[in-house]
N, C-alpha and C positions, 0 to 999 in steps of 0.2 A: 440205602441204610444198611450198615454192617454191624452196628452195635445198638442194642436196646438197653435203656436205663429205666428201671422202674423204682419208684419211691415206695417205701412202706408208709402206712398211715402214721401220722405224727402223734397219735394218742398213746403210744407206748414208749417206754424208756429205751428200748432196743431198736428204735426206728432208724433205718438206714436205707441205702439203695442197693439194687442188684443189677449187675451187668450180664447181658446175654448176647451171644453172637447170632446174627441173622445170616445163615448160610444158604445160598441158592433159594432165597425167598421163604425160608422156614426158620422160625426161632428155635435155636437149640435149647434143650431142656436143662443142660448143665450150666450152672452159674459160673461166670468167670470172675477171677480176682484181678486187680490191677497188676500187670507184670512189672518186674524190675526194669529200670531204664535201659540196662544193657542186654536184656533178653526179651524181645517182643513175643507175643503170642502168635503162633502160626497155625492156622486151621489146616488139619490134615486132609480135609475134603476139597476145599476151594483154593487153598494156598495163600490166602490173604494174610498179611502180617499186621497185627494191631499193636501199636506202641503205647506207652504210658500216656502220651499226649492225647491219643485218640479216646482214651477212657475219660479223661478230664473234659474234653470237648463234648462227649456224649452226656456226661453228667450236667454240664451247663445247658445244653440244648434239649435234653431229654432223650435224644437219639441222634445218631450220625449215619 
């Protein structure tokens, strides 16, 4: 698992989800936004590149 997707409770108008990178077995505390299609997110620690498609897959599955 390299991306974690958490849903907000659906009882508020601002309900949405949050993406977090799981780096070397630890969930990073900084929330990630979906990167543009031409510029993937690259983790400075582990070097993994996360593309836009990875975020959509994480949202569908809950995590990837």
